[in-house]
C-alpha positions in Angstrom: 113.5 95.8 46.5 114.3 99.0 48.3 111.7 100.9 50.1 111.3 104.5 49.1 110.5 107.4 51.4 106.9 107.4 50.1 106.7 103.7 50.8 107.9 104.2 54.4 105.3 107.0 55.0 102.5 104.8 53.6 103.7 101.9 55.8 103.8 104.1 58.9 100.3 105.5 58.2 99.0 101.9 57.7 100.6 100.8 61.0 99.1 103.8 62.9 95.7 103.1 61.5 95.9 99.4 62.5 97.1 100.5 66.0 94.1 102.9 66.4 91.7 100.0 65.5 93.4 97.5 67.9 94.1 99.9 70.7 91.3 102.6 70.8 92.0 105.5 73.0 90.5 105.7 76.5 87.6 108.0 76.8 88.5 111.5 78.0 85.0 111.9 79.6 85.1 109.8 82.7 81.6 110.9 83.7 80.2 107.9 81.7 81.7 105.6 84.4 79.7 104.7 87.5 80.8 103.8 91.0 78.9 102.2 93.8 79.6 100.9 97.3 77.6 99.7 100.3 80.5 100.6 102.6 80.5 104.4 102.2 80.9 106.6 105.3 78.4 109.1 106.5 75.2 107.3 107.3 75.0 107.9 110.3 77.6 110.8 110.4 81.0 109.8 111.7 84.3 111.3 112.7 87.5 110.3 110.9 91.1 111.6 110.9 91.8 113.6 107.8 95.5 113.1 106.8 95.5 116.2 104.7 94.2 118.5 107.4 95.9 116.5 110.1 92.8 116.9 112.2 89.5 115.1 112.9 86.7 115.7 110.3 83.1 114.6 109.9 81.8 112.4 107.1 78.0 113.0 106.6 76.2 111.6 103.6 73.3 114.1 104.0 75.6 117.1 103.6 77.3 117.6 100.2 80.2 119.5 101.7 81.0 116.6 104.1 80.0 113.6 101.8 82.5 111.2 100.3 80.4 109.1 97.9 81.7 106.4 95.5 81.4 108.8 92.5 84.2 110.8 94.1 86.6 108.0 93.3 86.2 108.6 89.5 85.4 112.3 89.2 89.0 113.4 88.3 89.0 116.0 91.1 91.9 115.3 93.4 90.1 117.3 96.2 87.4 114.6 96.3 87.6 111.1 97.4 85.5 108.0 98.3 85.7 107.0 101.9 84.6 103.7 103.5 82.8 103.4 106.8 85.0 103.6 109.8 85.8 100.4 111.8 85.0 97.8 109.2 87.6 95.2 108.2 86.9 95.1 104.5 85.2 97.5 102.1 84.4 97.3 98.5 84.1 99.8 95.7 82.7 98.8 92.3 83.5 100.8 89.2 81.7 100.0 86.0 83.9 101.0 83.0 80.9 100.3 80.6 83.3 98.3 78.3 86.5 96.3 78.4 89.8 98.2 78.6 93.4 97.2 78.9 94.5 98.9 82.1 98.1 100.0 82.4 97.9 101.5 85.9 95.6 101.9 88.8 96.4 104.5 91.4 95.1 104.1 94.9 95.8 106.5 97.8 95.0 105.3 101.3 94.8 107.1 104.6 96.2 106.0 107.9 
């Protein structure tokens, strides 16, 4: 049997509907995610080298303009970032996605 154009369109619509059920789109609103870390800079205030400014800067968790909390890692603003304490060998950042996702990429930018 030959497939008509109408049959092809119906088949494509069916396959797209199945794909939407199997692979739901990622949420556009990232604010539902949460991030936490016990290794965040700024308490007490500390000096670090800012690679963007190419100069020393201060991380201070009690000053919003100088703070780099874990939430900055997921806020979609490329001018914000999370920063670990200075001088520690390992740091951890935990991000709760609130559900299971298939991740295709993770982008991490590190300073010097």
